[in-house]
C-alpha positions in Angstrom: 5.6 3.8 -5.8 7.9 3.9 -2.3 9.4 0.7 -1.2 10.3 0.2 2.5 11.7 -3.4 4.0 12.6 -3.5 7.6 16.3 -3.8 6.8 16.2 -1.0 4.0 16.6 -3.4 1.7 16.2 -3.2 -2.1 13.4 -5.8 -2.9 14.1 -8.6 -5.4 13.2 -8.4 -9.0 9.9 -10.4 -8.7 8.6 -8.2 -5.9 8.9 -4.9 -7.7 6.7 -6.6 -10.7 4.3 -8.5 -9.0 3.9 -5.2 -7.0 3.6 -3.8 -10.3 0.9 -6.0 -11.7 -0.9 -6.5 -8.1 -1.0 -2.1 -7.9 -3.0 -2.5 -11.9 -6.3 -3.4 -8.8 -5.9 0.3 -7.7 -8.5 2.7 -9.5 -8.1 5.9 -10.2 -4.4 6.4 -10.4 -4.0 10.0 -11.6 -6.0 11.1 -8.7 -5.0 9.3 -5.4 -1.8 10.2 -3.5 1.4 8.8 -4.4 1.5 4.8 -3.9 3.8 2.7 -1.8 5.1 -0.4 -0.5 6.5 -2.5 3.5 7.9 -6.2 3.0 9.7 -8.7 4.6 10.3 -12.4 4.4 9.5 -14.3 7.2 12.8 -16.7 6.5 10.5 -19.4 9.2 7.3 -19.5 7.4 9.2 -18.8 3.7 6.5 -16.2 3.0 6.9 -12.9 2.1 4.8 -10.2 3.9 3.8 -7.2 1.1 1.2 -4.4 2.4 0.6 -1.6 -0.5 -0.9 1.7 0.5 -1.7 5.0 -0.3 0.1 7.7 1.1 -1.7 10.2 3.1 -1.4 13.7 1.4 -0.5 17.2 4.3 -1.7 20.3 3.6 0.6 23.2 4.0 -0.2 26.4 4.4 -4.0 28.1 5.0 -6.4 27.2 8.1 -5.2 23.3 7.6 -2.0 23.7 8.0 -0.1 20.5 9.3 -4.2 18.8 8.9 -3.6 14.9 7.0 -5.8 13.9 4.5 -6.2 10.3 3.7 -7.4 9.1 0.0 -10.0 6.9 -1.6 -9.1 4.1 -2.3 -11.0 1.3 -4.8 -10.0 -1.8 -5.8 -10.1 -4.4 -8.6 -9.8 -7.3 -7.0 -10.4 -9.9 -9.9 -7.3 -7.8 -11.5 -5.2 -7.9 -8.0 -5.8 -11.5 -8.1 -4.8 -11.8 -11.9 -1.7 -11.1 -10.7 -0.9 -14.0 -8.7 -0.3 -18.2 -10.2 -3.0 -19.6 -9.2 -6.4 -17.9 -7.0 -5.2 -17.3 -3.9 -7.4 -16.6 -0.8 -9.1 -14.4 -0.2 -9.9 -12.1 3.3 -11.5 -8.5 4.3 -10.7 -7.1 8.0 -13.6 -4.5 8.4 -11.4 -2.4 10.9 -8.6 -2.8 13.4 -8.7 -6.0 15.5 -6.5 -4.3 18.3 -5.1 -1.1 19.5 -1.7 -1.6 17.9 -3.0 -3.2 14.9 -1.6 -0.9 11.4 -2.9 -2.6 9.1 -6.9 -1.9 10.5 -8.8 -1.9 7.4 -7.1 -3.7 4.6 -8.0 -6.7 1.6 -5.6 -9.9 1.8 -4.6 -13.1 -0.2 -2.2 -15.2 0.2 -0.8 -17.5 -2.3 1.5 -18.6 -4.9 3.0 -15.4 -6.9 5.9 -15.3 -9.4 6.4 -18.7 -7.6 6.9 -17.4 -4.2 4.9 -18.1 -1.1 3.0 -14.4 -0.2 1.0 -12.7 1.7 -0.6 -9.1 0.4 -2.6 -6.7 2.2 -4.1 -3.7 0.5 -4.4 -0.8 2.8 -6.9 1.3 3.3 -4.8 4.3 4.7 -1.1 4.3 5.0 0.5 3.3 8.3 1.6 5.6 10.9 5.6 4.9 10.6 5.2 6.2 6.4 5.2 9.9 6.6 3.1 11.8 3.8 3.2 10.8 0.1 2.3 13.4 -1.4 1.1 17.8 -0.4 -1.2 20.1 -0.9 -0.1 23.5 -0.8 -3.4 25.7 0.6 -2.6 29.1 -0.9 -2.0 27.5 -4.7 -3.9 24.5 -4.5 -1.0 23.1 -6.0 -0.6 19.0 -5.1 3.6 17.6 -5.1 4.4 14.5 -4.6 7.4 13.2 -2.0 7.6 10.1 -3.3 
């Protein structure tokens, strides 16, 4: 899993464990592109904002060269909830709410995880700022994970 923070610092160990546990709720991980994670600590609110997403796949070669393909996403919400210390609040956003909404369609959970206030979002697709996590080599049908 690729982790990225605004200032590119390494995530604390508890956050890695929490994301690993929450990611167990993302089903069929063997067939989807690699998972990514963006995190940010809001010191004013003392809340960790964490976004988990499936990377895009870029087609290399052939008539679709350069085309980006998203992966489907199936989430066992109960398994994600189990990663929290107590029952979190749960919300679903069906689409982007404005033109600059980088999160778009996502599940949002807020609560305490490993003793920390967490706002977890599981995104339908990777934010635009992230490069593809997988390449599909059209001439051979070979998939290459980049991260």
